[in-house]
C-alpha positions, 0 to 999 in steps of 0.5 A: 500500499502506498504511503500517501494519505487517502483523504485529508479534511480539516479535522481528519486524516485517513491514511495507511497504518504506520508502525508507530500506530501499533500501540494505539491499535493494540489498545483499541483491540484490547478493549473488550467492548470493541472486540466483543463481536470481532475475531480477535482475543483480548488482550491484543498484543503490540506484536500482533498489531505490528504484524497486522500493520505490516500485512496491511502494507502489502494490501492494495486499495480496493483489491477484490476479496481482501480488506484493508485496515487504515488509520483515522487520525485527528489532532495527530492521534489515531482515533 
């Protein structure tokens, strides 16, 4: 996946996940409320988040049969 931002507005940036997002992604996926209807276990380790981010770097946008994890950033923070 290219490193360019996908969309930028006044308040949000939609961009590819970066290795620095791993702690925030792990925290999000470790939240039982977020994980309740998902396929991942809690707590979600940072190394699993890093592996997912690395995997997503290889996915091409709008590739049939695949999904893409992107970052939504507001005020410099992953949300």
